[in-house]
MIVOVO-465212 format. One record per residue: residue number from 0; x, y, z of N, C-alpha, C, CB in turn; residue in one letter. Coordinates in nm, 2 decimals, decimal comma. Glycine has a CB too. Layout:
! MIVOVO-465212
{pos:NUM	n_X:X	n_Y:Y	n_Z:Z	ca_X:X	ca_Y:Y	ca_Z:Z	c_X:X	c_Y:Y	c_Z:Z	cb_X:X	cb_Y:Y	cb_Z:Z	code:A}
...
***
This chain:
! MIVOVO-465212
{pos:0	n_X:-16,38	n_Y:-5,97	n_Z:8,66	ca_X:-16,51	ca_Y:-5,92	ca_Z:8,69	c_X:-16,51	c_Y:-5,86	c_Z:8,84	cb_X:-16,62	cb_Y:-6,03	cb_Z:8,68	code:M}
{pos:1	n_X:-16,57	n_Y:-5,75	n_Z:8,85	ca_X:-16,57	ca_Y:-5,69	ca_Z:8,98	c_X:-16,72	c_Y:-5,67	c_Z:9,02	cb_X:-16,50	cb_Y:-5,55	cb_Z:8,98	code:V}
{pos:2	n_X:-16,74	n_Y:-5,71	n_Z:9,15	ca_X:-16,88	ca_Y:-5,69	ca_Z:9,20	c_X:-16,87	c_Y:-5,57	c_Z:9,30	cb_X:-16,94	cb_Y:-5,82	cb_Z:9,27	code:R}
{pos:3	n_X:-16,94	n_Y:-5,47	n_Z:9,28	ca_X:-16,94	ca_Y:-5,35	ca_Z:9,36	c_X:-17,08	c_Y:-5,33	c_Z:9,42	cb_X:-16,90	cb_Y:-5,22	cb_Z:9,28	code:C}
{pos:4	n_X:-17,08	n_Y:-5,34	n_Z:9,56	ca_X:-17,21	ca_Y:-5,32	ca_Z:9,63	c_X:-17,20	c_Y:-5,19	c_Z:9,70	cb_X:-17,24	cb_Y:-5,44	cb_Z:9,73	code:E}
{pos:5	n_X:-17,31	n_Y:-5,11	n_Z:9,69	ca_X:-17,32	ca_Y:-4,98	ca_Z:9,76	c_X:-17,42	c_Y:-4,99	c_Z:9,87	cb_X:-17,35	cb_Y:-4,87	cb_Z:9,65	code:V}
{pos:6	n_X:-17,38	n_Y:-4,95	n_Z:9,98	ca_X:-17,47	ca_Y:-4,96	ca_Z:10,10	c_X:-17,50	c_Y:-4,81	c_Z:10,14	cb_X:-17,42	cb_Y:-5,04	cb_Z:10,22	code:R}
{pos:7	n_X:-17,62	n_Y:-4,77	n_Z:10,14	ca_X:-17,66	ca_Y:-4,63	ca_Z:10,18	c_X:-17,73	c_Y:-4,64	c_Z:10,31	cb_X:-17,74	cb_Y:-4,56	cb_Z:10,07	code:L}
{pos:8	n_X:-17,69	n_Y:-4,57	n_Z:10,41	ca_X:-17,75	ca_Y:-4,58	ca_Z:10,54	c_X:-17,86	c_Y:-4,47	c_Z:10,54	cb_X:-17,65	cb_Y:-4,56	cb_Z:10,65	code:Y}
{pos:9	n_X:-17,95	n_Y:-4,48	n_Z:10,64	ca_X:-18,06	ca_Y:-4,39	ca_Z:10,65	c_X:-18,01	c_Y:-4,24	c_Z:10,67	cb_X:-18,16	cb_Y:-4,43	cb_Z:10,76	code:S}
{pos:10	n_X:-17,91	n_Y:-4,23	n_Z:10,75	ca_X:-17,86	ca_Y:-4,09	ca_Z:10,78	c_X:-17,81	c_Y:-4,03	c_Z:10,65	cb_X:-17,74	cb_Y:-4,10	cb_Z:10,88	code:Q}
{pos:11	n_X:-17,74	n_Y:-4,11	n_Z:10,57	ca_X:-17,69	ca_Y:-4,06	ca_Z:10,44	c_X:-17,80	c_Y:-4,02	c_Z:10,35	cb_X:-17,60	cb_Y:-4,16	cb_Z:10,37	code:H}
{pos:12	n_X:-17,90	n_Y:-4,10	n_Z:10,35	ca_X:-18,02	ca_Y:-4,07	ca_Z:10,26	c_X:-18,09	c_Y:-3,95	c_Z:10,31	cb_X:-18,12	cb_Y:-4,19	cb_Z:10,27	code:L}
{pos:13	n_X:-18,11	n_Y:-3,93	n_Z:10,44	ca_X:-18,17	ca_Y:-3,81	ca_Z:10,49	c_X:-18,09	c_Y:-3,68	c_Z:10,46	cb_X:-18,19	cb_Y:-3,82	cb_Z:10,64	code:R}
{pos:14	n_X:-17,96	n_Y:-3,69	n_Z:10,48	ca_X:-17,87	ca_Y:-3,58	ca_Z:10,45	c_X:-17,87	c_Y:-3,53	c_Z:10,31	cb_X:-17,72	cb_Y:-3,61	cb_Z:10,49	code:D}
{pos:15	n_X:-17,89	n_Y:-3,62	n_Z:10,22	ca_X:-17,89	ca_Y:-3,59	ca_Z:10,08	c_X:-18,03	c_Y:-3,59	c_Z:10,02	cb_X:-17,81	cb_Y:-3,69	cb_Z:10,00	code:N}
{pos:16	n_X:-18,13	n_Y:-3,59	n_Z:10,10	ca_X:-18,27	ca_Y:-3,58	ca_Z:10,06	c_X:-18,31	c_Y:-3,69	c_Z:9,96	cb_X:-18,30	cb_Y:-3,44	cb_Z:10,00	code:N}
{pos:17	n_X:-18,27	n_Y:-3,81	n_Z:9,99	ca_X:-18,29	ca_Y:-3,93	ca_Z:9,90	c_X:-18,38	c_Y:-4,03	c_Z:9,97	cb_X:-18,16	cb_Y:-3,99	cb_Z:9,86	code:L}
{pos:18	n_X:-18,47	n_Y:-3,98	n_Z:10,06	ca_X:-18,55	ca_Y:-4,07	ca_Z:10,14	c_X:-18,66	c_Y:-4,14	c_Z:10,05	cb_X:-18,62	cb_Y:-4,00	cb_Z:10,25	code:N}
{pos:19	n_X:-18,70	n_Y:-4,07	n_Z:9,95	ca_X:-18,82	ca_Y:-4,12	ca_Z:9,87	c_X:-18,78	c_Y:-4,17	c_Z:9,73	cb_X:-18,93	cb_Y:-4,01	cb_Z:9,87	code:Y}
{pos:20	n_X:-18,86	n_Y:-4,26	n_Z:9,68	ca_X:-18,83	ca_Y:-4,32	ca_Z:9,55	c_X:-18,84	c_Y:-4,22	c_Z:9,44	cb_X:-18,92	cb_Y:-4,43	cb_Z:9,53	code:G}
{pos:21	n_X:-18,93	n_Y:-4,12	n_Z:9,45	ca_X:-18,95	ca_Y:-4,03	ca_Z:9,34	c_X:-18,83	c_Y:-3,94	c_Z:9,32	cb_X:-19,07	cb_Y:-3,95	cb_Z:9,36	code:Y}
{pos:22	n_X:-18,74	n_Y:-3,93	n_Z:9,41	ca_X:-18,62	ca_Y:-3,85	ca_Z:9,40	c_X:-18,51	c_Y:-3,92	c_Z:9,32	cb_X:-18,56	cb_Y:-3,82	cb_Z:9,54	code:V}
{pos:23	n_X:-18,52	n_Y:-4,05	n_Z:9,32	ca_X:-18,42	ca_Y:-4,13	ca_Z:9,25	c_X:-18,45	c_Y:-4,14	c_Z:9,10	cb_X:-18,41	cb_Y:-4,27	cb_Z:9,31	code:W}
{pos:24	n_X:-18,34	n_Y:-4,13	n_Z:9,02	ca_X:-18,35	ca_Y:-4,16	ca_Z:8,88	c_X:-18,23	c_Y:-4,24	c_Z:8,83	cb_X:-18,37	cb_Y:-4,02	cb_Z:8,80	code:D}
{pos:25	n_X:-18,23	n_Y:-4,27	n_Z:8,70	ca_X:-18,12	ca_Y:-4,36	ca_Z:8,65	c_X:-17,99	c_Y:-4,29	c_Z:8,66	cb_X:-18,15	cb_Y:-4,40	cb_Z:8,50	code:H}
{pos:26	n_X:-17,98	n_Y:-4,16	n_Z:8,63	ca_X:-17,85	ca_Y:-4,09	ca_Z:8,64	c_X:-17,79	c_Y:-4,09	c_Z:8,78	cb_X:-17,87	cb_Y:-3,95	cb_Z:8,58	code:D}
{pos:27	n_X:-17,88	n_Y:-4,07	n_Z:8,88	ca_X:-17,83	ca_Y:-4,06	ca_Z:9,01	c_X:-17,78	c_Y:-4,20	c_Z:9,06	cb_X:-17,95	cb_Y:-4,02	cb_Z:9,11	code:L}
{pos:28	n_X:-17,84	n_Y:-4,31	n_Z:9,02	ca_X:-17,79	ca_Y:-4,44	ca_Z:9,05	c_X:-17,66	c_Y:-4,47	c_Z:8,99	cb_X:-17,90	cb_Y:-4,55	cb_Z:9,01	code:V}
{pos:29	n_X:-17,65	n_Y:-4,43	n_Z:8,86	ca_X:-17,52	ca_Y:-4,45	ca_Z:8,79	c_X:-17,41	c_Y:-4,37	c_Z:8,85	cb_X:-17,54	cb_Y:-4,42	cb_Z:8,64	code:V}
{pos:30	n_X:-17,44	n_Y:-4,25	n_Z:8,88	ca_X:-17,34	ca_Y:-4,16	ca_Z:8,95	c_X:-17,30	c_Y:-4,22	c_Z:9,08	cb_X:-17,40	cb_Y:-4,02	cb_Z:8,97	code:K}
{pos:31	n_X:-17,39	n_Y:-4,26	n_Z:9,16	ca_X:-17,36	ca_Y:-4,32	ca_Z:9,29	c_X:-17,27	c_Y:-4,44	c_Z:9,28	cb_X:-17,49	cb_Y:-4,35	cb_Z:9,37	code:T}
{pos:32	n_X:-17,30	n_Y:-4,53	n_Z:9,19	ca_X:-17,22	ca_Y:-4,65	ca_Z:9,17	c_X:-17,09	c_Y:-4,62	c_Z:9,12	cb_X:-17,29	cb_Y:-4,75	cb_Z:9,08	code:V}
{pos:33	n_X:-17,08	n_Y:-4,53	n_Z:9,02	ca_X:-16,95	ca_Y:-4,49	ca_Z:8,97	c_X:-16,86	c_Y:-4,42	c_Z:9,07	cb_X:-16,97	cb_Y:-4,39	cb_Z:8,85	code:D}
{pos:34	n_X:-16,92	n_Y:-4,34	n_Z:9,16	ca_X:-16,84	ca_Y:-4,28	ca_Z:9,27	c_X:-16,78	c_Y:-4,39	c_Z:9,36	cb_X:-16,92	cb_Y:-4,19	cb_Z:9,35	code:E}
{pos:35	n_X:-16,86	n_Y:-4,49	n_Z:9,40	ca_X:-16,81	ca_Y:-4,60	ca_Z:9,49	c_X:-16,71	c_Y:-4,69	c_Z:9,41	cb_X:-16,93	cb_Y:-4,68	cb_Z:9,54	code:Q}
{pos:36	n_X:-16,73	n_Y:-4,71	n_Z:9,29	ca_X:-16,64	ca_Y:-4,79	ca_Z:9,21	c_X:-16,51	c_Y:-4,73	c_Z:9,20	cb_X:-16,70	cb_Y:-4,82	cb_Z:9,07	code:H}
{pos:37	n_X:-16,50	n_Y:-4,60	n_Z:9,19	ca_X:-16,38	ca_Y:-4,52	ca_Z:9,18	c_X:-16,30	c_Y:-4,54	c_Z:9,31	cb_X:-16,40	cb_Y:-4,38	cb_Z:9,15	code:A}
{pos:38	n_X:-16,36	n_Y:-4,57	n_Z:9,42	ca_X:-16,29	ca_Y:-4,58	ca_Z:9,55	c_X:-16,22	c_Y:-4,71	c_Z:9,56	cb_X:-16,38	cb_Y:-4,56	cb_Z:9,66	code:L}
{pos:39	n_X:-16,25	n_Y:-4,81	n_Z:9,48	ca_X:-16,19	ca_Y:-4,94	ca_Z:9,49	c_X:-16,04	c_Y:-4,94	c_Z:9,45	cb_X:-16,27	cb_Y:-5,04	cb_Z:9,40	code:L}
{pos:40	n_X:-15,97	n_Y:-5,02	n_Z:9,52	ca_X:-15,82	ca_Y:-5,03	ca_Z:9,50	c_X:-15,80	c_Y:-5,16	c_Z:9,42	cb_X:-15,74	cb_Y:-5,02	cb_Z:9,63	code:N}
{pos:41	n_X:-15,80	n_Y:-5,15	n_Z:9,29	ca_X:-15,79	ca_Y:-5,27	ca_Z:9,21	c_X:-15,65	c_Y:-5,28	c_Z:9,15	cb_X:-15,89	cb_Y:-5,27	cb_Z:9,09	code:L}
{pos:42	n_X:-15,59	n_Y:-5,40	n_Z:9,15	ca_X:-15,46	ca_Y:-5,42	ca_Z:9,09	c_X:-15,47	c_Y:-5,41	c_Z:8,94	cb_X:-15,40	cb_Y:-5,56	cb_Z:9,13	code:P}
{pos:43	n_X:-15,37	n_Y:-5,37	n_Z:8,87	ca_X:-15,38	ca_Y:-5,37	ca_Z:8,72	c_X:-15,40	c_Y:-5,51	c_Z:8,67	cb_X:-15,25	cb_Y:-5,30	cb_Z:8,66	code:P}
{pos:44	n_X:-15,47	n_Y:-5,52	n_Z:8,56	ca_X:-15,50	ca_Y:-5,65	ca_Z:8,50	c_X:-15,36	c_Y:-5,71	c_Z:8,45	cb_X:-15,60	cb_Y:-5,65	cb_Z:8,39	code:P}
{pos:45	n_X:-15,35	n_Y:-5,84	n_Z:8,46	ca_X:-15,23	ca_Y:-5,91	ca_Z:8,41	c_X:-15,27	c_Y:-6,03	c_Z:8,34	cb_X:-15,13	cb_Y:-5,94	cb_Z:8,53	code:I}
{pos:46	n_X:-15,20	n_Y:-6,05	n_Z:8,23	ca_X:-15,22	ca_Y:-6,17	ca_Z:8,15	c_X:-15,14	c_Y:-6,29	c_Z:8,20	cb_X:-15,18	cb_Y:-6,15	cb_Z:8,00	code:A}
{pos:47	n_X:-15,19	n_Y:-6,41	n_Z:8,18	ca_X:-15,12	ca_Y:-6,53	ca_Z:8,23	c_X:-14,98	c_Y:-6,54	c_Z:8,18	cb_X:-15,20	cb_Y:-6,66	cb_Z:8,20	code:E}
{pos:48	n_X:-14,96	n_Y:-6,50	n_Z:8,05	ca_X:-14,82	ca_Y:-6,51	ca_Z:7,99	c_X:-14,72	c_Y:-6,41	c_Z:8,06	cb_X:-14,83	cb_Y:-6,48	cb_Z:7,84	code:K}
{pos:49	n_X:-14,77	n_Y:-6,31	n_Z:8,13	ca_X:-14,68	ca_Y:-6,21	ca_Z:8,19	c_X:-14,64	c_Y:-6,25	c_Z:8,33	cb_X:-14,75	cb_Y:-6,08	cb_Z:8,20	code:D}
{pos:50	n_X:-14,70	n_Y:-6,36	n_Z:8,38	ca_X:-14,66	ca_Y:-6,41	ca_Z:8,52	c_X:-14,52	c_Y:-6,48	c_Z:8,51	cb_X:-14,77	cb_Y:-6,51	cb_Z:8,57	code:L}
{pos:51	n_X:-14,46	n_Y:-6,49	n_Z:8,63	ca_X:-14,33	ca_Y:-6,57	ca_Z:8,63	c_X:-14,36	c_Y:-6,71	c_Z:8,60	cb_X:-14,27	cb_Y:-6,56	cb_Z:8,77	code:P}
{pos:52	n_X:-14,26	n_Y:-6,78	n_Z:8,54	ca_X:-14,28	ca_Y:-6,92	ca_Z:8,49	c_X:-14,33	c_Y:-7,02	c_Z:8,59	cb_X:-14,15	cb_Y:-6,97	cb_Z:8,43	code:S}
{pos:53	n_X:-14,29	n_Y:-7,00	n_Z:8,72	ca_X:-14,34	ca_Y:-7,09	ca_Z:8,82	c_X:-14,49	c_Y:-7,09	c_Z:8,84	cb_X:-14,26	cb_Y:-7,07	cb_Z:8,96	code:K}
{pos:54	n_X:-14,54	n_Y:-6,97	n_Z:8,83	ca_X:-14,69	ca_Y:-6,95	ca_Z:8,84	c_X:-14,76	c_Y:-7,00	c_Z:8,72	cb_X:-14,72	cb_Y:-6,80	cb_Z:8,87	code:Y}
{pos:55	n_X:-14,70	n_Y:-6,99	n_Z:8,60	ca_X:-14,76	ca_Y:-7,04	ca_Z:8,48	c_X:-14,77	c_Y:-7,19	c_Z:8,49	cb_X:-14,68	cb_Y:-7,00	cb_Z:8,35	code:V}
{pos:56	n_X:-14,67	n_Y:-7,25	n_Z:8,53	ca_X:-14,67	ca_Y:-7,40	ca_Z:8,55	c_X:-14,77	c_Y:-7,44	c_Z:8,66	cb_X:-14,53	cb_Y:-7,45	cb_Z:8,59	code:R}
{pos:57	n_X:-14,78	n_Y:-7,36	n_Z:8,77	ca_X:-14,87	ca_Y:-7,39	ca_Z:8,87	c_X:-15,02	c_Y:-7,39	c_Z:8,82	cb_X:-14,85	cb_Y:-7,30	cb_Z:8,99	code:F}
{pos:58	n_X:-15,05	n_Y:-7,28	n_Z:8,74	ca_X:-15,18	ca_Y:-7,27	ca_Z:8,69	c_X:-15,22	c_Y:-7,37	c_Z:8,59	cb_X:-15,20	cb_Y:-7,13	cb_Z:8,62	code:L}
{pos:59	n_X:-15,12	n_Y:-7,41	n_Z:8,51	ca_X:-15,14	ca_Y:-7,52	ca_Z:8,41	c_X:-15,17	c_Y:-7,65	c_Z:8,48	cb_X:-15,02	cb_Y:-7,54	cb_Z:8,32	code:A}
{pos:60	n_X:-15,10	n_Y:-7,68	n_Z:8,59	ca_X:-15,12	ca_Y:-7,80	ca_Z:8,67	c_X:-15,26	c_Y:-7,79	c_Z:8,74	cb_X:-15,01	cb_Y:-7,82	cb_Z:8,78	code:T}
{pos:61	n_X:-15,29	n_Y:-7,68	n_Z:8,78	ca_X:-15,43	ca_Y:-7,66	ca_Z:8,85	c_X:-15,54	c_Y:-7,69	c_Z:8,75	cb_X:-15,44	cb_Y:-7,51	cb_Z:8,90	code:Y}
{pos:62	n_X:-15,52	n_Y:-7,64	n_Z:8,62	ca_X:-15,62	ca_Y:-7,66	ca_Z:8,52	c_X:-15,64	c_Y:-7,80	c_Z:8,48	cb_X:-15,59	cb_Y:-7,57	cb_Z:8,40	code:K}
{pos:63	n_X:-15,52	n_Y:-7,88	n_Z:8,49	ca_X:-15,53	ca_Y:-8,02	ca_Z:8,46	c_X:-15,58	c_Y:-8,10	c_Z:8,58	cb_X:-15,39	cb_Y:-8,07	cb_Z:8,42	code:Q}
{pos:64	n_X:-15,59	n_Y:-8,04	n_Z:8,69	ca_X:-15,64	ca_Y:-8,11	ca_Z:8,81	c_X:-15,54	c_Y:-8,20	c_Z:8,88	cb_X:-15,76	cb_Y:-8,20	cb_Z:8,77	code:G}
{pos:65	n_X:-15,41	n_Y:-8,17	n_Z:8,86	ca_X:-15,30	ca_Y:-8,25	ca_Z:8,92	c_X:-15,23	c_Y:-8,18	c_Z:9,03	cb_X:-15,21	cb_Y:-8,29	cb_Z:8,81	code:A}
{pos:66	n_X:-15,29	n_Y:-8,09	n_Z:9,10	ca_X:-15,21	ca_Y:-8,02	ca_Z:9,20	c_X:-15,17	c_Y:-8,11	c_Z:9,32	cb_X:-15,30	cb_Y:-7,91	cb_Z:9,26	code:L}
{pos:67	n_X:-15,25	n_Y:-8,20	n_Z:9,37	ca_X:-15,21	ca_Y:-8,29	ca_Z:9,48	c_X:-15,09	c_Y:-8,38	c_Z:9,44	cb_X:-15,32	cb_Y:-8,37	cb_Z:9,53	code:P}
{pos:68	n_X:-15,08	n_Y:-8,41	n_Z:9,31	ca_X:-14,97	ca_Y:-8,49	ca_Z:9,26	c_X:-14,84	c_Y:-8,41	c_Z:9,25	cb_X:-15,01	cb_Y:-8,56	cb_Z:9,13	code:I}
{pos:69	n_X:-14,85	n_Y:-8,29	n_Z:9,20	ca_X:-14,73	ca_Y:-8,22	ca_Z:9,16	c_X:-14,68	c_Y:-8,13	c_Z:9,27	cb_X:-14,76	cb_Y:-8,13	cb_Z:9,04	code:A}
{pos:70	n_X:-14,76	n_Y:-8,08	n_Z:9,36	ca_X:-14,72	ca_Y:-7,99	ca_Z:9,46	c_X:-14,76	c_Y:-8,03	c_Z:9,60	cb_X:-14,78	cb_Y:-7,85	cb_Z:9,43	code:Y}
{pos:71	n_X:-14,68	n_Y:-8,00	n_Z:9,70	ca_X:-14,72	ca_Y:-8,03	ca_Z:9,84	c_X:-14,83	c_Y:-7,93	c_Z:9,88	cb_X:-14,60	cb_Y:-8,02	cb_Z:9,94	code:T}
{pos:72	n_X:-14,90	n_Y:-7,96	n_Z:9,99	ca_X:-15,01	ca_Y:-7,87	ca_Z:10,04	c_X:-14,95	c_Y:-7,73	c_Z:10,08	cb_X:-15,07	cb_Y:-7,93	cb_Z:10,16	code:A}
{pos:73	n_X:-14,84	n_Y:-7,73	n_Z:10,14	ca_X:-14,78	ca_Y:-7,60	ca_Z:10,18	c_X:-14,74	c_Y:-7,51	c_Z:10,06	cb_X:-14,66	cb_Y:-7,61	cb_Z:10,27	code:S}
{pos:74	n_X:-14,69	n_Y:-7,58	n_Z:9,95	ca_X:-14,65	ca_Y:-7,50	ca_Z:9,83	c_X:-14,77	c_Y:-7,46	c_Z:9,76	cb_X:-14,57	cb_Y:-7,59	cb_Z:9,74	code:T}
{pos:75	n_X:-14,88	n_Y:-7,54	n_Z:9,75	ca_X:-15,00	ca_Y:-7,50	ca_Z:9,69	c_X:-15,06	c_Y:-7,38	c_Z:9,76	cb_X:-15,10	cb_Y:-7,62	cb_Z:9,69	code:T}
{pos:76	n_X:-15,06	n_Y:-7,38	n_Z:9,89	ca_X:-15,12	ca_Y:-7,27	ca_Z:9,97	c_X:-15,04	c_Y:-7,14	c_Z:9,95	cb_X:-15,12	cb_Y:-7,31	cb_Z:10,12	code:A}
{pos:77	n_X:-14,90	n_Y:-7,16	n_Z:9,95	ca_X:-14,82	ca_Y:-7,04	ca_Z:9,93	c_X:-14,84	c_Y:-6,98	c_Z:9,79	cb_X:-14,67	cb_Y:-7,08	cb_Z:9,94	code:R}
{pos:78	n_X:-14,84	n_Y:-7,06	n_Z:9,68	ca_X:-14,86	ca_Y:-7,01	ca_Z:9,55	c_X:-15,00	c_Y:-6,95	c_Z:9,53	cb_X:-14,85	cb_Y:-7,13	cb_Z:9,45	code:Y}
{pos:79	n_X:-15,10	n_Y:-7,01	n_Z:9,59	ca_X:-15,24	ca_Y:-6,95	ca_Z:9,59	c_X:-15,24	c_Y:-6,81	c_Z:9,66	cb_X:-15,34	cb_Y:-7,04	cb_Z:9,65	code:K}
{pos:80	n_X:-15,17	n_Y:-6,80	n_Z:9,77	ca_X:-15,16	ca_Y:-6,68	ca_Z:9,85	c_X:-15,09	c_Y:-6,57	c_Z:9,77	cb_X:-15,10	cb_Y:-6,70	cb_Z:9,98	code:R}
{pos:81	n_X:-14,97	n_Y:-6,61	n_Z:9,71	ca_X:-14,89	ca_Y:-6,52	ca_Z:9,63	c_X:-14,97	c_Y:-6,47	c_Z:9,51	cb_X:-14,76	cb_Y:-6,58	cb_Z:9,58	code:D}
{pos:82	n_X:-15,04	n_Y:-6,56	n_Z:9,44	ca_X:-15,12	ca_Y:-6,52	ca_Z:9,32	c_X:-15,23	c_Y:-6,42	c_Z:9,36	cb_X:-15,18	cb_Y:-6,64	cb_Z:9,25	code:L}
{pos:83	n_X:-15,29	n_Y:-6,45	n_Z:9,47	ca_X:-15,40	ca_Y:-6,36	ca_Z:9,51	c_X:-15,35	c_Y:-6,22	c_Z:9,56	cb_X:-15,48	cb_Y:-6,42	cb_Z:9,62	code:A}
{pos:84	n_X:-15,24	n_Y:-6,22	n_Z:9,63	ca_X:-15,19	ca_Y:-6,10	ca_Z:9,69	c_X:-15,12	c_Y:-6,01	c_Z:9,59	cb_X:-15,10	cb_Y:-6,13	cb_Z:9,80	code:K}
{pos:85	n_X:-15,03	n_Y:-6,08	n_Z:9,51	ca_X:-14,95	ca_Y:-6,00	ca_Z:9,42	c_X:-15,01	c_Y:-5,97	c_Z:9,28	cb_X:-14,82	cb_Y:-6,07	cb_Z:9,39	code:D}
{pos:86	n_X:-15,10	n_Y:-6,06	n_Z:9,23	ca_X:-15,15	ca_Y:-6,05	ca_Z:9,10	c_X:-15,30	c_Y:-6,04	c_Z:9,09	cb_X:-15,10	cb_Y:-6,16	cb_Z:9,01	code:Y}
{pos:87	n_X:-15,37	n_Y:-6,06	n_Z:9,20	ca_X:-15,52	ca_Y:-6,05	ca_Z:9,20	c_X:-15,58	c_Y:-6,17	c_Z:9,14	cb_X:-15,56	cb_Y:-5,93	cb_Z:9,14	code:G}
{pos:88	n_X:-15,52	n_Y:-6,28	n_Z:9,13	ca_X:-15,57	ca_Y:-6,41	ca_Z:9,07	c_X:-15,61	c_Y:-6,50	c_Z:9,18	cb_X:-15,47	cb_Y:-6,47	cb_Z:8,97	code:I}
{pos:89	n_X:-15,74	n_Y:-6,53	n_Z:9,18	ca_X:-15,79	ca_Y:-6,63	ca_Z:9,28	c_X:-15,80	c_Y:-6,77	c_Z:9,22	cb_X:-15,93	cb_Y:-6,58	cb_Z:9,34	code:L}
{pos:90	n_X:-15,73	n_Y:-6,86	n_Z:9,29	ca_X:-15,73	ca_Y:-7,00	ca_Z:9,24	c_X:-15,81	c_Y:-7,08	c_Z:9,34	cb_X:-15,59	cb_Y:-7,06	cb_Z:9,22	code:V}
***
C-alpha cells in the first residue's frame, strides 16, 4: 500500500488559478494525484518466495515472534535495514 500526500502551496494555487473551490472538480483532483504519484520512486513488488533464503527464514522467525531468541540485536537490525533498503519490506 502506498500513501501519497499532495501539498499545494498558495503560490502554486494562484499561478494555476485554483484559489477557489468552484474551480476544482473530480477530474482535476484525480489528475493532480496521478501526476504526483507518477513522481514516486517505488521498488518493484517482490514476493516473499523470491527473497534469498536467509531473509525468508528471518521473516518466518519474525512472524513466530522468536527474533530475540534466534538472532542477535545487530543481526536483526541489519536484516531489517537490508529488507527495507533492497526490497522495500518494512519489518
